[in-house]
Structure formats: C-alpha cells, structure tokens
C-alpha positions in Angstrom: 28.1 181.7 43.8 31.4 180.0 42.8 31.3 177.7 39.8 33.8 175.1 40.9 35.7 172.7 38.8 33.7 169.9 40.4 30.4 171.5 39.3 31.7 171.9 35.8 33.0 168.3 35.5 29.8 166.9 37.0 27.6 168.7 34.4 29.8 168.1 31.4 30.4 164.6 32.4 26.7 164.0 31.4 27.8 164.5 27.8 24.9 166.8 27.0 26.8 169.5 25.0 28.0 167.5 22.0 24.4 166.9 20.9 22.7 170.0 22.2 23.6 172.1 19.1 23.3 169.3 16.6 19.6 168.5 17.1 16.3 170.0 17.9 15.8 173.7 18.6 19.5 174.0 19.6 20.3 174.0 15.9 19.0 177.6 15.7 21.7 178.7 18.1 24.3 176.8 16.2 23.4 178.1 12.7 23.1 181.6 13.9 26.5 181.5 15.7 27.9 180.2 12.5 26.2 182.9 10.5 27.5 185.8 12.7 31.0 184.4 12.8 31.3 183.9 9.1 30.5 187.6 8.7 32.8 188.9 11.4 35.9 186.6 11.5 38.9 187.4 9.4 39.0 185.4 6.3 40.6 181.9 6.2 43.3 180.9 6.4 43.6 182.6 9.8 44.5 181.2 13.2 41.5 180.8 15.5 41.7 180.0 19.2 38.5 178.3 20.3 38.5 178.7 24.1 36.1 176.6 26.0 35.3 174.9 22.7 33.9 171.7 24.2 33.9 168.7 21.9 34.6 170.9 18.9 31.1 171.5 17.6 32.2 174.9 16.2 35.9 174.0 15.7 34.8 171.3 13.2 33.1 173.6 10.7 35.8 176.3 11.2 38.5 173.8 10.2 36.4 172.7 7.3 36.1 176.4 6.2 39.9 176.5 6.1 40.8 178.0 9.4 43.8 176.9 11.5 41.9 176.0 14.7 43.3 175.3 18.2 40.8 174.3 20.8 41.3 174.8 24.6 38.9 173.4 27.2 39.1 172.5 30.9 37.2 169.2 30.5 39.5 166.3 29.6 36.9 164.2 27.7 36.1 167.3 25.6 39.7 167.7 24.7 40.1 164.0 23.9 37.1 164.0 21.5 38.0 167.4 19.9 41.6 166.2 19.2 40.2 163.6 16.8 38.6 166.2 14.5 40.3 166.8 11.2 42.3 170.1 11.2 41.8 170.7 14.9 44.4 170.6 17.6 43.2 170.5 21.2 44.6 170.8 24.7 43.5 171.6 28.2 43.3 175.3 29.1 41.7 178.0 31.2 40.1 181.1 29.6 41.6 183.2 32.4 45.2 182.2 31.6 45.7 181.3 27.9 48.8 179.3 27.1 49.6 181.2 24.0 52.0 184.1 23.3 50.9 187.7 23.0 49.3 188.7 19.6 49.8 185.2 18.2 46.3 184.4 16.8 43.9 186.2 14.4 40.7 185.5 16.4 39.7 184.3 19.9 36.3 182.7 20.5 34.8 182.4 24.0 31.7 180.5 23.1 31.1 179.1 26.6 33.6 180.3 29.2 31.7 183.4 30.2 28.7 181.2 31.1 30.7 179.7 34.0 32.6 182.7 35.3 30.3 183.9 38.1 32.5 186.9 39.1 32.8 189.9 36.9 36.5 190.2 37.6 37.0 186.7 36.2 35.0 187.5 33.1 36.9 190.7 32.4 40.2 188.7 33.0 39.1 186.1 30.4 38.3 188.9 27.9 41.6 190.7 28.6 43.4 187.4 28.0 41.6 187.1 24.7 42.7 190.6 23.8 46.3 189.9 24.7 46.3 186.7 22.6 44.8 188.3 19.4 46.8 190.4 17.0 45.9 194.1 16.5 42.9 194.2 14.3 42.0 190.7 15.2 38.6 189.5 16.5 37.3 188.5 19.9 33.9 187.0 20.0 32.1 185.9 23.2 28.8 184.2 23.9 26.6 185.0 26.9 23.3 183.6 28.2 20.6 186.3 28.6 19.3 187.1 32.1 15.7 185.8 31.6 16.6 182.7 29.5 15.8 180.3 32.3 12.2 181.7 32.8 11.7 181.5 29.0 13.1 178.0 28.7 11.1 176.6 31.6 7.9 177.9 30.2 8.8 176.5 26.8 9.6 173.1 28.2 6.7 173.0 30.7 9.0 172.7 33.8 7.8 176.1 35.0 4.8 174.4 36.6 7.2 173.0 39.3 7.7 175.4 42.2 11.4 174.6 42.6 12.1 175.3 38.9 10.2 178.6 39.1 12.1 179.8 42.2 15.4 178.9 40.6 14.5 180.7 37.3 13.4 183.9 39.0 16.4 183.9 41.4 18.6 183.7 38.3 16.7 186.6 36.7 17.4 188.7 39.8 21.0 187.9 40.5 22.3 186.2 37.3 23.5 183.1 39.2 22.0 179.7 38.7 22.6 176.0 39.1 19.9 174.1 37.3 17.9 171.8 39.6 17.6 169.3 36.9 20.9 169.0 35.0 23.2 170.8 37.4 24.2 173.4 34.8 26.1 176.1 36.7 25.9 179.5 35.0 26.0 183.2 35.1 23.2 184.9 33.1 24.0 188.4 31.7 21.9 191.4 31.4 22.6 192.4 27.7 23.6 195.9 28.9 26.4 194.4 31.0 28.4 192.9 28.2 29.8 196.0 26.4 31.1 197.3 29.7 32.9 194.0 30.4 34.5 194.1 26.9 35.5 197.8 27.4 37.1 197.1 30.8 39.1 194.4 29.1 40.4 196.8 26.5 37.9 196.0 23.8 35.7 199.0 23.3 33.1 199.3 20.5 31.8 195.8 20.8 28.8 194.8 18.7 26.0 192.6 20.0 24.0 190.0 18.1 20.9 188.3 19.4 21.3 184.7 18.2 17.8 183.2 18.4 15.5 186.1 18.8 12.1 185.1 19.9 12.1 182.2 17.4 13.6 179.7 19.9 10.4 179.9 21.9 8.1 179.1 19.0 6.5 175.6 19.3 7.1 174.8 15.6 10.7 176.1 15.3 12.0 172.6 14.7 9.7 172.3 11.6 11.2 175.5 10.3 14.8 174.2 10.9 14.1 170.9 9.3 13.4 172.2 5.8 16.3 174.0 4.0 14.1 176.8 2.4 12.1 177.5 5.6 15.3 177.4 7.6 16.8 180.0 5.2 13.8 182.3 5.7 14.0 181.9 9.5 17.7 182.7 9.6 17.2 185.7 7.3 14.4 186.9 9.5 16.5 186.9 12.7 19.5 188.4 10.8 17.2 191.4 10.0 16.7 192.2 13.6 19.7 190.6 15.3 21.0 193.9 16.8 17.8 195.7 17.6 18.4 196.9 21.2 14.9 196.3 22.4 15.0 192.6 21.2 18.5 191.6 22.4 17.3 190.2 25.7 14.6 187.9 24.1 17.3 185.7 22.6 18.5 182.8 24.8 22.1 183.8 23.8 24.0 186.9 22.8 27.1 186.9 20.7 29.3 190.0 21.2 32.2 190.8 18.8 35.0 193.3 19.1 38.3 193.9 17.3 41.5 194.7 19.1 42.4 198.2 18.2 45.9 198.8 16.8 48.3 200.7 19.1 48.3 204.4 18.3 51.2 205.6 16.2 54.0 207.2 18.1 54.2 210.9 17.7 57.4 212.3 16.2 59.5 214.2 18.5 60.8 217.7 17.6 59.3 220.4 15.6 58.7 220.3 11.9 60.3 222.8 9.5 58.3 224.7 6.9 59.6 224.3 3.4 
C-alpha cells in the first residue's frame, strides 16, 4: 500500500493533529514522549531537527527548554503554523531527503514520518538520512505505531462493533498497513521486533525501545489520572518503571526508539612500534 501525498494532505487537512496530543488521553503519549526525550537528548543548548514535526507540538516545548529547533514537514499548513512559534524555524521537507549538511545537528527526531512510510526501504532511508544529519555521538529518536494498536483503539472507543472497522483493524494487525475507514489516517503499524533491525540497517545499532503509554491508554479513567498533577505524576512514574519490559512493549499504542550515532573508529597507525 502506497501512502501518497494526496492521502497525507487529505488526512492532515482535517487539522486533527494539533489538538490530539493536547487534550484527552492523547496527553499520555505527549507527556511520555517528553519524558523519554528529556532523558535521552543531549543537553540544551543543542540543535534539534524535528522531522515531520507537524504544527510544532513538540518543537514548542523543546524551544522553551532552550534547544535550537528546526522543524521540517511535508504539509504546508503545518509549516505555516509551526513557523509562528517562538524559537522555532520551520520549512517544508521530506524525511527521506533531509535538506541539511552531514553531521550538522545534535539530534534528529522522527516523531511521525515512519507512520507513513509503508515500504521498509523508505523507512530505512529516512533513518539513514537522520544518521547522516546527526553528529557522531548525537541522538536519533523515532516514533512508531504498534501493530495491534488499531484493534485496541477500536475496542476502547466502541467502533469495534462495526464490521468494516473490525476487518480494517485485523487486516492492519496482519500486514501492518491501514487507511482508517473513519478519518482516512494512512499508516504502517510496526511489530516492535521490527524496529531495531530497521535502525541497524540504517547504521544505528544498539537502539533502545520505550513503550510510551503501556496499557494505561486503554483504561477508561485514564483522563482522570491525567487531569490531576499528583495522580498524573504517579501514572507517569508507573509507566516509566516498565517502559522497556520486552513483553509489554507491544501493548503501548506507540513506541519510541532511540539510538546514538557511533563515532567513526580511530584510524590505526601504520608501521610497527619500537620497544623502548
């Protein structure tokens, strides 16, 4: 299944994304992404390239934290809105061909592009571009949607009772490919075990995976937990305690995978050494 520019523009033209992470249960994904990135990014001030950064939901807090943030996105209205954020520069761009020099940034974030790259070769290409753009020792972080997220979400929302929705969700669980019958969201859903291999093939071995929401996004009262600062802190602490447990990774709606570009090996000295 090809995710065309027309599909992307049709979905994002509905302007769903700007509010998705700012309200309701989507706040859990937002705060957990923020939590993991604050622990794994190089310290500010550092240059961060936010690829596929949408309207700047994450770029906004990164800039407020003191980072030098450039946002790239293929959707013109996203770029227009993000460019108005304090401390953020924004321009059009494609994750598979980043318009930046080699080793020119301290971190590259792909917090959306891998959702829409249906072919493995394109996903590896995007990750390889991120590796090219980041300095040795710098960070590459990418978000993916887990393979069974559609089934989980449709049961959570009640839409699983509709036959067309069920068929779409289970087809996505089998193949990874889905276009939502309701919103038109075009996506590839990863098996969590796929992701480290894609990173490694892009020259980013040793990637660490973090389950963002755990099972908590499926709880009926999760919004009550998120509304109160103390209960929210407890919930975030609970998920942090089990964020990388292998048996639980696939329960999260989203996975965040982080790797660092390894420095080039030191060149060996030529010739033999003399004993002294």
